[in-house]
C-alpha positions as CSV (number, residue, x, y, z in Angstrom):
1,M,-22.9,-4.6,11.1
2,L,-23.1,-4.5,7.3
3,F,-19.5,-5.7,7.0
4,A,-20.2,-8.5,9.4
5,V,-23.3,-9.7,7.5
6,L,-21.4,-9.6,4.2
7,V,-18.5,-11.6,5.7
8,V,-20.8,-14.2,7.2
9,L,-22.7,-14.6,3.9
10,G,-19.5,-14.8,1.9
11,V,-17.8,-17.3,4.1
12,G,-21.0,-19.4,4.3
13,V,-21.3,-19.6,0.5
14,L,-17.6,-20.5,0.1
15,H,-17.7,-23.3,2.7
16,W,-21.1,-24.6,1.4
17,Y,-19.7,-24.9,-2.1
18,A,-16.4,-26.4,-0.8
19,W,-18.4,-29.0,1.1
20,L,-20.6,-29.7,-1.9
21,R,-17.7,-30.5,-4.2
22,L,-15.2,-31.9,-1.7
23,V,-17.5,-34.0,0.5
24,R,-20.9,-34.6,-0.9
25,D,-19.8,-35.3,-4.4
26,T,-16.9,-37.5,-3.5
27,S,-18.6,-39.7,-0.9
28,T,-21.5,-42.1,-0.7
29,S,-21.4,-42.4,3.1
30,R,-23.9,-40.4,5.2
31,R,-21.5,-40.5,8.1
32,V,-18.7,-38.9,6.1
33,R,-21.0,-36.2,4.8
34,R,-22.2,-35.4,8.3
35,A,-18.6,-35.2,9.5
36,G,-17.8,-32.9,6.5
37,V,-20.7,-30.6,7.6
38,W,-19.2,-30.2,11.0
39,V,-15.6,-29.7,9.7
40,A,-16.9,-27.1,7.1
41,G,-18.9,-25.3,9.9
42,A,-15.9,-25.2,12.2
43,L,-13.6,-23.8,9.5
44,G,-16.2,-21.3,8.5
45,L,-16.6,-20.1,12.1
46,L,-12.8,-19.8,12.3
47,A,-12.8,-17.7,9.1
48,V,-15.6,-15.5,10.4
49,V,-14.0,-14.9,13.8
50,T,-10.7,-14.1,12.1
51,A,-12.2,-11.7,9.6
52,I,-14.5,-9.7,11.9
53,G,-13.3,-10.4,15.4
54,N,-11.0,-7.4,15.7
55,R,-13.8,-5.1,14.5
56,A,-16.3,-6.5,17.0
57,L,-14.1,-6.6,20.1
58,P,-12.7,-3.8,22.2
59,R,-9.2,-2.8,21.1
60,R,-7.5,-4.2,24.2
61,Y,-8.6,-7.7,23.2
62,E,-7.4,-7.5,19.6
63,P,-3.8,-8.7,20.2
64,V,-5.1,-11.7,22.1
65,L,-7.5,-12.7,19.4
66,E,-4.9,-12.2,16.7
67,R,-2.4,-14.5,18.5
68,I,-5.1,-17.2,19.0
69,V,-6.8,-17.3,15.6
70,G,-4.6,-15.1,13.4
71,W,-2.3,-17.7,11.8
72,P,-4.7,-20.6,11.3
73,G,-7.6,-18.3,10.4
74,Y,-5.9,-16.1,7.8
75,V,-4.1,-19.1,6.2
76,W,-7.3,-21.0,5.9
77,L,-9.0,-17.9,4.4
78,A,-6.4,-18.0,1.6
79,V,-6.6,-21.8,1.2
80,V,-10.4,-21.8,0.9
81,A,-10.4,-18.9,-1.5
82,Y,-8.0,-20.6,-3.9
83,L,-9.7,-23.9,-3.3
84,V,-13.0,-22.5,-4.5
85,L,-11.3,-20.7,-7.4
86,A,-9.8,-24.0,-8.5
87,L,-13.1,-25.9,-8.1
88,V,-14.9,-23.3,-10.1
89,A,-12.3,-23.5,-12.9
90,L,-12.8,-27.3,-12.9
91,E,-16.6,-27.1,-13.3
92,L,-16.6,-27.2,-17.1
93,P,-14.0,-30.1,-17.4
94,R,-15.9,-31.9,-14.7
95,W,-19.2,-31.5,-16.4
96,L,-17.8,-32.6,-19.8
97,A,-16.2,-35.7,-18.2
98,G,-19.5,-36.5,-16.6
99,R,-21.3,-36.3,-19.9
100,V,-19.1,-39.0,-21.5
101,R,-20.8,-42.4,-21.2
102,R,-18.9,-45.6,-21.2
103,R,-20.0,-47.9,-24.0
104,A,-21.2,-51.2,-22.7
105,P,-20.2,-54.4,-24.6
106,A,-23.9,-55.3,-25.2
107,P,-27.3,-53.7,-24.9
108,Q,-28.5,-56.1,-22.2
109,I,-25.5,-55.5,-20.1
110,A,-25.8,-51.7,-20.5
111,A,-29.4,-51.9,-19.3
112,A,-28.3,-53.8,-16.2
113,D,-25.3,-51.8,-15.0
114,G,-25.4,-48.5,-16.9
115,D,-26.6,-46.5,-14.0
116,G,-24.0,-48.0,-11.6
117,V,-21.2,-47.3,-14.1
118,D,-22.3,-43.7,-14.5
119,R,-22.4,-43.3,-10.7
120,Q,-18.9,-44.7,-10.4
121,R,-17.7,-42.5,-13.2
122,R,-19.2,-39.4,-11.6
123,L,-17.6,-40.3,-8.2
124,L,-14.3,-40.9,-9.9
125,V,-14.4,-37.5,-11.7
126,A,-15.5,-35.7,-8.5
127,R,-12.7,-37.2,-6.5
128,G,-10.2,-36.3,-9.2
129,A,-11.4,-32.7,-9.3
130,A,-11.2,-32.5,-5.5
131,I,-7.6,-33.8,-5.5
132,V,-6.5,-31.4,-8.3
133,A,-8.2,-28.4,-6.6
134,G,-6.7,-29.3,-3.2
135,L,-3.2,-29.6,-4.6
136,A,-3.6,-26.4,-6.5
137,A,-4.9,-24.4,-3.5
138,T,-2.2,-25.8,-1.2
139,G,0.6,-25.1,-3.7
140,V,-0.5,-21.6,-4.5
141,T,-1.0,-20.7,-0.8
142,T,2.4,-22.2,0.2
143,A,4.2,-20.3,-2.5
144,G,2.3,-17.2,-1.6
145,M,3.4,-17.5,2.1
146,V,7.0,-17.9,1.1
147,S,6.7,-14.7,-0.8
148,A,4.8,-12.8,1.9
149,L,7.1,-13.9,4.8
150,G,10.3,-13.4,2.9
151,P,12.4,-10.3,2.7
152,P,11.1,-7.5,0.6
153,S,12.6,-7.3,-2.9
154,T,14.1,-4.1,-4.2
155,R,12.5,-2.2,-7.1
156,R,14.1,0.7,-8.9
157,V,12.5,3.3,-11.0
158,R,13.7,6.5,-12.7
159,I,11.2,9.4,-12.9
160,P,12.0,12.6,-14.8
161,L,10.8,15.9,-13.3
162,A,10.8,18.9,-15.6
163,K,11.4,21.4,-12.7
164,L,14.1,19.4,-10.9
165,P,17.3,21.5,-10.7
166,R,20.4,20.0,-12.3
167,G,22.0,20.0,-8.8
168,M,19.4,17.5,-7.6
169,D,19.6,15.2,-10.6
170,G,19.8,11.7,-9.3
171,T,18.1,12.4,-5.9
172,R,17.2,9.0,-4.5
173,I,14.1,8.4,-2.4
174,A,13.6,5.1,-0.6
175,L,9.8,4.4,-0.7
176,V,8.3,2.2,2.0
177,S,4.7,1.4,2.7
178,D,2.4,-1.1,4.4
179,V,4.8,-2.7,6.8
180,H,1.8,-3.8,8.9
181,L,3.4,-4.6,12.2
182,G,1.0,-6.6,14.3
183,A,0.3,-9.9,15.9
184,L,1.6,-11.7,12.8
185,R,4.7,-9.5,12.1
186,G,6.9,-8.1,14.8
187,R,10.3,-6.6,15.5
188,A,12.3,-9.0,13.2
189,H,10.2,-7.9,10.3
190,T,11.0,-4.2,11.0
191,E,14.7,-5.0,11.2
192,R,14.6,-6.6,7.8
193,V,12.7,-3.7,6.3
194,V,15.2,-1.2,7.8
195,A,18.1,-3.2,6.5
196,A,16.6,-3.3,3.0
197,V,16.0,0.5,3.1
198,N,19.5,1.3,4.4
199,A,21.1,-0.9,1.7
200,L,19.6,1.5,-0.9
201,D,21.8,4.4,0.4
202,A,19.0,6.9,-0.2
203,D,19.0,10.6,0.1
204,I,15.4,10.6,1.5
205,V,13.3,7.9,3.2
206,A,9.6,8.2,2.6
207,M,7.2,5.9,4.6
208,V,3.7,6.3,3.2
209,G,1.5,4.8,5.9
210,D,0.1,1.5,7.3
211,L,3.0,1.0,9.5
212,V,1.0,-0.7,12.3
213,D,-2.1,-2.8,13.1
214,G,-2.3,-2.2,16.8
215,T,-1.6,0.3,19.6
216,V,1.6,2.0,20.7
217,G,1.4,0.0,23.9
218,D,1.4,-3.3,22.0
219,L,3.8,-2.5,19.2
220,A,6.3,0.2,20.3
221,A,9.0,-2.5,20.7
222,A,8.3,-3.8,17.2
223,A,8.6,-0.4,15.7
224,E,11.8,0.5,17.6
225,P,14.2,-0.6,14.8
226,L,13.0,2.3,12.7
227,R,15.3,4.4,14.8
228,G,18.1,2.9,12.7
229,L,16.9,4.2,9.3
230,R,19.6,6.1,7.5
231,S,19.3,8.9,4.9
232,R,21.2,12.0,3.9
233,R,18.2,14.4,4.0
234,G,15.8,12.9,6.4
235,A,13.1,10.3,6.9
236,Y,9.4,11.3,6.6
237,F,6.1,9.6,7.3
238,V,2.4,10.1,6.4
239,T,-0.5,8.3,7.9
240,G,-2.3,5.4,6.3
241,N,-5.8,4.1,7.0
242,H,-4.6,1.6,9.5
243,E,-3.0,4.2,11.7
244,Y,-6.6,5.5,12.1
245,F,-7.7,2.1,13.3
246,S,-4.8,1.9,15.8
247,G,-4.8,5.2,17.7
248,H,-3.3,7.7,15.2
249,E,-2.6,10.5,17.7
250,D,-0.5,8.2,19.8
251,W,1.3,6.8,16.8
252,I,2.0,10.2,15.3
253,G,3.7,11.3,18.5
254,H,5.6,8.1,18.9
255,I,6.9,7.9,15.3
256,G,8.3,11.4,15.8
257,T,10.5,10.0,18.6
258,L,11.9,7.4,16.3
259,G,13.6,10.0,14.1
260,L,10.9,10.3,11.4
261,R,9.2,13.6,10.7
262,V,5.5,13.2,10.2
263,L,4.2,15.3,7.4
264,R,0.7,16.0,8.6
265,N,-0.7,18.1,5.8
266,A,2.7,19.8,5.7
267,R,5.7,20.5,3.4
268,V,9.4,20.7,3.8
269,E,12.0,22.3,1.4
270,I,14.9,20.1,0.6
271,D,17.4,22.1,-1.4
272,G,15.6,22.7,-4.8
273,L,12.8,20.2,-4.0
274,D,9.6,20.4,-2.1
275,L,8.5,17.3,-0.2
276,A,4.9,17.4,0.9
277,G,2.7,15.0,2.8
278,V,-1.1,14.7,3.4
279,N,-3.1,12.5,5.8
280,D,-4.8,9.4,4.5
281,A,-8.2,9.8,2.9
282,T,-9.9,8.0,5.8
283,G,-8.6,10.5,8.3
284,G,-11.7,12.6,7.8
285,T,-13.8,10.0,9.7
286,V,-11.9,10.9,12.9
287,G,-11.5,14.6,12.2
288,D,-8.0,14.4,10.7
289,P,-8.7,14.7,6.9
290,P,-6.1,15.3,4.2
291,D,-5.7,19.0,3.4
292,Y,-3.9,19.4,0.1
293,D,-4.2,23.2,0.1
294,L,-2.6,23.5,3.5
295,A,0.2,21.1,2.6
296,L,1.0,23.1,-0.6
297,A,0.4,26.6,0.8
298,G,2.9,29.2,0.1
299,R,5.2,27.1,-2.1
300,D,7.2,28.4,-5.0
301,T,5.5,26.9,-8.0
302,G,8.7,27.0,-9.9
303,R,10.1,24.3,-7.7
304,P,9.1,20.6,-8.1
305,V,6.9,19.1,-5.4
306,V,6.7,15.5,-4.6
307,L,3.6,14.5,-2.6
308,L,3.5,11.6,-0.1
309,A,-0.1,10.2,0.1
310,H,-1.0,6.7,1.3
311,Q,-3.7,6.0,-1.3
312,P,-3.2,6.3,-5.1
313,V,-6.7,7.6,-5.4
314,Q,-5.6,10.8,-3.7
315,A,-3.8,11.6,-6.9
316,H,-7.0,13.1,-8.3
317,E,-6.8,16.0,-5.8
318,A,-3.0,16.3,-6.1
319,A,-3.1,16.6,-9.9
320,K,-5.6,19.4,-9.7
321,R,-3.0,21.4,-7.7
322,G,0.0,21.0,-9.9
323,V,1.9,18.3,-8.0
324,D,4.8,17.0,-10.0
325,L,4.8,13.4,-8.6
326,Q,2.9,11.4,-6.0
327,L,4.3,8.5,-4.1
328,S,1.8,6.0,-2.6
329,G,1.2,2.5,-1.3
330,H,-2.0,1.0,0.2
331,T,-2.8,-1.4,-2.6
332,H,-0.2,-4.1,-1.8
333,G,-0.1,-4.6,-5.6
334,G,-3.4,-6.4,-5.2
335,Q,-1.6,-8.9,-2.8
336,L,-3.7,-11.9,-3.9
337,W,-4.2,-12.6,-7.6
338,P,-6.8,-12.5,-9.1
339,F,-8.4,-10.5,-6.4
340,H,-6.4,-7.4,-7.5
341,Y,-9.2,-6.8,-10.0
342,V,-11.3,-5.7,-7.0
343,T,-8.7,-3.2,-6.0
344,R,-8.6,-1.8,-9.5
345,M,-12.2,-0.7,-9.0
346,S,-11.3,1.8,-6.4
347,Q,-7.7,2.8,-7.2
348,P,-6.3,4.4,-10.4
349,V,-2.9,2.8,-10.1
350,I,-2.3,-0.6,-8.5
351,T,1.5,-1.1,-8.7
352,G,4.4,0.6,-10.4
353,L,4.4,3.8,-12.3
354,G,1.2,5.2,-13.7
355,E,-0.4,8.5,-14.5
356,V,-3.4,10.4,-13.1
357,G,-4.5,13.7,-14.7
358,G,-1.2,14.0,-16.4
359,M,0.7,13.6,-13.2
360,P,3.0,10.6,-12.6
361,V,2.1,8.4,-9.7
362,Y,4.3,5.6,-8.3
363,V,2.8,2.9,-6.1
364,T,4.9,0.4,-4.1
365,N,3.6,-3.1,-3.3
366,G,4.4,-2.5,0.3
367,A,6.8,-4.3,2.5
368,G,4.3,-6.4,4.5
369,F,0.9,-7.9,4.2
370,W,-2.6,-7.5,5.6
371,G,-4.9,-10.4,6.5
372,P,-3.7,-13.7,5.0
373,P,0.2,-14.0,5.2
374,V,0.1,-14.7,1.5
375,R,1.1,-12.8,-1.6
376,V,0.4,-14.1,-5.1
377,G,1.6,-12.1,-8.1
378,A,2.6,-9.2,-5.9
379,A,5.8,-9.7,-4.0
380,P,6.6,-7.3,-1.1
381,D,9.1,-4.6,-1.9
382,V,10.8,-1.4,-1.1
383,T,11.4,0.9,-4.0
384,L,14.3,3.2,-4.9
385,V,12.8,6.2,-6.8
386,E,15.5,8.1,-8.6
387,L,14.5,11.6,-9.7
388,R,16.1,12.8,-12.9
389,A,16.3,16.4,-14.3
390,L,15.2,16.9,-17.9
C-alpha cells in the first residue's frame, strides 16, 4: 500500500509539472488546456497501472497485464522522467529569458503594448523550452532503447587472487546477471545471451540471479536456450530478488534441469578453487535467507573462495568471513542516468570492480533490463572475469 501511494503521488507530481510547462504555459486556449488535462491524466493512469499493476493483481494475471500495458507504459515512464528532467534543467534559462524586456521605440508605445509584448515573449520562451525538452527526452529515450534492446556487450577484467594456485592462473569465469525474462523479453533474448556467453569460451559460467520475471509455467520456453550454455567446469546459478517474486522453489527446480547447478547456500570445489553461492538478501522474507556460514562451512581457508551473491551489499557479510572475491549483479549499473545516484544509496558498488572491507567485488551491469526497456549510461553486458595468480 505504501509503495502504491508513493507511486501515485510521484506520477501525479510528474504529470502535473509536465502539463504545467508543456500545455498551460504554451497555450492561451482553454480548450487546449482542458484537453491537455485529459491527456496528462490518461498517461498518468497508464504509468500508475504499469508501475503497480503487477503487485496489485494475482500472479496469474501478470503476463496479460504486461502484454497490454508493458511496452507503452514503461516507455512512457522513461519519456516523462527525462522530459521532466529536461524541463527542470531549463527552468533557469527560461526564467532569465523571461526577465529580459524588449525595449520599446518610445515611452508612449511601451505603455500601450508593453504587457502584450511581454506575454508574447513569455509564450515564445515557454514554447521553445517545451520543444527543446521534448526533443531531448525523445532522443535520450530512443538511444536508451537501442542500447537496452541490443545485444549485451562484452566486458573483460583481470582480478588477482593471492591464494590462487599457479595451475589455475588464467581461469575464466563468464559472469551473467539480470537477464529478466518476462513479457518484454523472451526466448530470442535468452538465445542472444547464451551466444554471447559461449563466445567467451569460459571455464565457468556464473549466473547471479534475476533470470526471470514470471512463473515457470509462463517462461519455461523462454529459458530453454540456457540448456546450450557451454563451459569446461560447469555452469552455476544463485537466486536474485526477482526469483522470489516469481515462485523461487519452482524456478530452482527447473533451472537444475537446464544444466545449471543452483548454489543454494552451498559450495563446490573446482580444482584449487572454491566456488560458493548464497541466496539473495530478500530470500529471508519467504524463509529462504542467505546463509554465509553454511555456504563456507568446512572449507580449507588456504584455498581461494569466490562467492556468487546477487546483490553487492552482501559483500559486507562476505568480507567478514574471509571471502577472496565476490561476483554480483542486481544494480544494472544504475540503468538510467542520473537515477543511478539513488542506487548508490543502497549498494556499495554499482558497476565494475570495487572493494568492500578489503575484499574485491565485481558487479556486472546485467544482460537485460527491468521496467523501462531503456538503458542510459549503463549498457547491458556479460563479463569475462579472468583470475590471475600472484
